[in-house]
C-alpha positions in Angstrom: 160.1 155.0 122.2 162.5 152.9 122.7 165.5 155.0 122.6 164.2 157.0 125.6 164.2 153.6 127.7 167.7 152.2 128.5 166.1 148.7 129.9 165.3 148.1 126.0 168.5 148.5 124.6 171.0 146.0 123.7 174.2 146.7 125.3 174.0 146.6 129.0 176.4 148.1 131.9 178.6 145.0 132.2 179.6 145.9 127.9 181.4 148.7 129.0 184.5 147.4 128.4 183.8 146.0 125.1 182.0 149.5 124.2 185.4 151.7 124.9 188.1 149.6 123.5 189.8 151.8 121.5 190.4 148.5 119.0 186.3 148.1 119.3 183.8 148.4 116.2 182.0 151.3 118.6 184.5 153.0 120.2 183.9 156.1 117.4 181.1 157.0 118.8 182.3 157.1 122.2 185.7 158.4 121.5 183.3 161.3 119.7 181.5 162.0 123.4 184.9 161.7 125.2 186.0 164.3 123.0 182.9 167.1 123.6 182.7 166.2 127.2 186.3 166.6 127.3 186.0 170.2 126.1 182.7 170.7 128.0 184.7 170.4 131.2 187.3 172.4 129.8 185.5 175.5 128.9 183.2 175.4 132.3 186.6 175.2 134.1 187.6 178.5 132.4 184.3 179.9 133.1 184.2 179.4 136.9 188.2 180.3 137.2 187.0 183.8 135.5 184.2 184.1 137.5 186.0 183.7 140.5 188.3 186.1 139.7 186.1 188.8 139.3 184.3 187.8 142.4 181.4 185.5 141.3 179.8 183.0 142.6 178.4 180.1 140.2 175.3 178.6 141.8 174.6 175.0 139.4 171.3 173.1 139.3 170.2 169.5 140.6 167.3 168.1 139.0 165.3 165.9 140.8 165.3 163.3 138.0 167.3 161.6 135.7 165.7 160.3 132.4 165.3 156.6 131.9 167.9 157.1 128.8 170.4 158.1 131.0 173.7 156.9 131.8 172.9 156.9 135.2 169.7 154.6 134.8 171.9 152.5 131.9 175.0 152.2 134.8 173.4 151.8 138.2 169.6 150.5 137.5 169.5 148.8 140.7 169.1 153.2 142.4 166.0 154.0 140.5 162.8 152.7 140.6 162.6 151.3 136.7 158.3 150.1 137.3 157.6 153.8 138.2 157.5 157.3 137.0 157.8 160.3 139.2 154.9 162.9 139.0 152.4 165.2 140.6 149.1 165.2 142.1 146.2 167.2 140.2 143.9 167.4 137.7 145.4 166.4 135.6 148.3 164.6 137.4 151.4 165.1 136.5 153.6 161.9 135.4 157.3 163.0 134.6 158.6 160.2 132.6 161.5 159.3 134.5 162.1 156.6 137.3 162.2 157.8 141.2 164.8 157.1 143.5 164.7 154.0 145.1 166.7 155.8 148.0 166.7 152.0 150.2 169.0 150.7 148.1 171.0 154.2 147.4 172.0 154.2 151.5 173.3 150.4 150.6 176.3 152.3 149.9 176.1 155.4 151.8 174.5 157.5 148.6 177.7 157.0 146.8 175.9 157.8 143.4 175.1 161.1 145.0 178.5 162.1 146.7 180.3 161.4 142.9 178.0 163.4 141.5 178.1 166.0 143.6 182.0 166.2 144.0 182.2 165.9 140.0 179.9 169.5 140.4 182.1 171.1 142.8 184.5 172.0 140.6 182.4 174.0 138.5 180.2 175.9 141.1 180.0 177.4 144.5 176.3 176.3 145.3 173.4 174.2 143.8 169.5 174.4 143.8 167.8 171.0 144.3 164.5 171.1 142.1 162.0 170.1 144.3 163.8 168.9 147.3 160.3 168.0 148.4 161.3 164.8 146.4 164.2 163.6 149.4 161.0 163.4 152.1 158.5 162.1 149.5 158.2 161.7 146.0 154.2 160.8 143.9 155.2 157.5 142.1 152.4 156.4 139.5 152.7 152.7 138.4 154.4 152.7 134.8 152.0 150.2 133.2 149.2 152.4 135.1 146.9 152.8 138.0 146.5 155.6 140.4 149.7 157.2 141.7 150.3 157.7 145.2 153.1 159.5 147.3 155.9 157.5 148.7 156.7 157.3 151.8 153.4 158.3 153.1 154.7 159.0 156.7 158.1 159.3 158.6 158.7 162.5 156.3 160.8 164.3 158.5 163.0 161.3 159.1 163.4 160.7 155.1 164.1 163.7 155.1 167.0 164.5 157.4 168.1 160.8 156.5 168.2 161.7 152.2 169.5 165.2 152.7 172.2 164.1 155.1 173.7 161.9 152.9 174.6 164.4 150.5 175.4 167.3 153.0 178.8 166.6 153.3 179.0 165.3 149.5 181.1 169.0 149.0 181.7 172.2 150.0 179.1 173.9 147.7 175.9 176.0 149.3 172.4 173.8 149.2 169.3 175.7 148.2 166.0 173.7 148.1 163.3 174.7 145.8 160.5 174.5 148.1 157.4 175.8 146.3 153.8 173.8 145.6 152.1 171.7 148.2 154.5 171.8 151.3 154.5 169.2 153.5 154.9 170.9 157.7 157.6 168.9 158.2 159.5 170.5 155.4 160.6 173.8 156.6 162.0 172.5 160.1 164.6 169.8 158.2 165.9 172.7 155.9 166.8 175.0 158.7 167.9 172.7 160.6 170.5 171.0 158.0 171.3 175.1 157.3 169.5 174.5 153.6 168.4 177.6 151.4 164.6 178.2 150.6 163.2 179.5 148.0 160.7 182.9 148.5 158.3 183.9 145.2 156.8 187.1 146.2 153.5 186.3 145.0 153.3 182.9 146.1 154.3 183.7 149.8 153.2 186.4 152.2 155.5 188.6 150.0 156.9 190.1 153.2 160.5 190.7 151.9 161.7 192.3 154.7 160.7 189.2 157.5 161.3 186.6 154.7 164.1 183.8 157.0 167.7 184.6 156.7 168.5 180.5 155.3 166.7 181.6 152.0 166.6 183.1 148.5 164.4 185.5 147.8 163.8 185.4 144.3 161.1 188.3 141.9 160.2 185.5 139.8 161.5 181.9 138.3 161.8 179.8 135.5 158.5 178.0 137.0 156.6 181.1 136.6 155.6 184.3 134.9 157.9 187.1 134.7 156.8 190.3 136.7 155.2 191.9 133.5 153.9 189.2 132.4 152.3 188.6 136.1 150.7 192.3 135.9 149.0 191.6 132.8 147.8 188.0 133.5 146.7 188.2 136.9 145.1 192.3 137.8 143.6 191.0 140.7 146.8 190.2 142.3 149.0 193.0 140.6 146.4 195.5 141.9 146.4 193.8 145.7 150.0 194.2 145.5 150.1 197.8 144.3 147.6 198.8 146.9 150.1 197.2 149.4 153.3 198.4 148.3 152.5 201.6 146.7 149.5 202.6 148.4 148.4 205.6 146.5 147.2 206.4 142.9 145.0 204.3 140.5 147.3 200.7 139.6 148.8 201.3 136.7 148.6 198.9 133.3 151.7 198.0 131.6 153.3 198.2 134.5 154.9 201.0 134.0 159.1 200.1 134.4 159.2 202.0 137.5 156.9 199.2 139.4 158.8 196.5 138.1 162.4 198.6 139.8 160.3 198.8 143.2 159.5 195.1 142.7 163.1 194.0 141.9 165.3 196.7 144.9 162.2 194.8 147.2 163.5 191.3 146.9 167.3 193.8 146.8 166.6 195.2 149.8 165.1 191.3 151.4 166.4 189.9 154.9 166.7 186.5 152.5 170.9 185.5 152.3 170.5 185.8 148.5 168.5 187.1 145.9 168.4 186.0 142.5 166.7 187.5 140.0 165.3 186.4 136.2 167.4 188.3 134.1 164.0 189.2 132.6 162.5 190.9 135.4 166.1 193.6 135.4 165.3 194.5 131.7 161.7 195.2 132.5 163.0 197.5 134.8 164.2 199.9 131.4 161.7 200.5 129.6 163.6 200.9 126.5 164.9 197.8 126.4 162.2 195.4 126.8 161.1 192.9 125.2 158.3 193.4 122.8 155.7 190.8 124.2 156.3 189.5 127.2 154.5 186.4 126.8 157.8 185.1 125.4 159.7 185.7 127.9 158.7 182.8 130.3 160.5 179.7 130.0 158.5 176.9 131.5 155.5 176.3 132.5 154.7 173.3 135.0 152.5 170.7 133.4 152.7 171.7 129.9 155.5 170.6 127.1 154.4 173.0 124.4 157.2 175.9 124.0 158.7 175.4 127.1 162.8 175.0 127.7 163.2 177.5 124.7 163.5 180.8 126.0 166.4 183.3 124.4 167.3 186.4 125.6 166.2 189.2 123.3 169.2 191.1 123.9 172.4 189.8 122.8 175.1 190.5 126.0 177.3 192.4 124.3 174.8 194.9 123.5 173.8 195.0 127.4 177.0 195.8 128.3 176.8 199.2 126.1 173.6 200.3 128.0 175.3 202.5 130.4 172.8 204.4 131.7 170.7 201.1 132.6 173.8 199.1 133.9 174.7 202.0 135.9 170.9 201.9 137.2 171.9 198.5 138.5 174.7 198.8 140.0 173.3 201.6 141.9 170.4 199.4 143.2 172.4 196.4 144.0 175.2 198.6 145.9 172.4 200.7 147.7 170.9 196.8 149.0 174.3 196.0 150.0 174.6 193.5 148.1 177.5 194.7 145.1 180.1 192.7 147.7 182.9 190.1 146.0 181.7 186.4 147.1 
């Protein structure tokens, strides 16, 4: 689709003065975008101030790439490798469709694009997650016109990671969290620790001893890229049985699982040695049998490598209704307080 690739558009960034001229023929759609973004900005600021008044910190998200039809690629194409696509190796290979960063070009102005972006985000958020932080060390790059992909760079990963992450580290006061899942090169964890970037710990994908997690980490019972705990329990019975035998150690592993099992999983994360614990709302709701969704398969957010049925999840309970569930909210508050995670930000 040509509209998904700004290099095929008739307008270029050099045409911006004419496009944004209030007397110009194309100003009406531009003004509409101005209006929407202004009010989005005001609403986000209001939400941030309200959260701060109630001792709540907000965490934003930085995707590892930006789409080819973005204003960023259109305005500053030199920052991107437009002849390549980012992705991931495997069978089948994943082609994400967006252009990798051209780090050499970005460093020519001290990564000004990143710094502007993060400085603006700082108005709304107190921390942010870098999606696929491994992409700051190396990226799987696939030629746009076909051909095999390769890691770029193929060596010097420690130097690349330090250089790229240091460039954005001082751009804002936000706490940096890195999603460091998948095939992690050995150079990555020491660099994240050296720079004070928090890694991510998903219990089923690591040793799982939550009481031994590095302090500079985020403990999570599950995340958007994997199944919530109740669905995992039903789909991966062998792993669930292993978890039960290790962490419960008595009786037969139950099906379902019952809500007390999810309560145990969530509580392990609340009591972990990680600086932060961030558990998805699906796992919190599954702690209370009467509030669970009818089918845990509907609680998935994303299936990596798939484009069908992803990013359309909606909570089956309205927040206005959940607020009224006093026994449930009291139970969660008790767990959080006992784990000493209920302190105001």
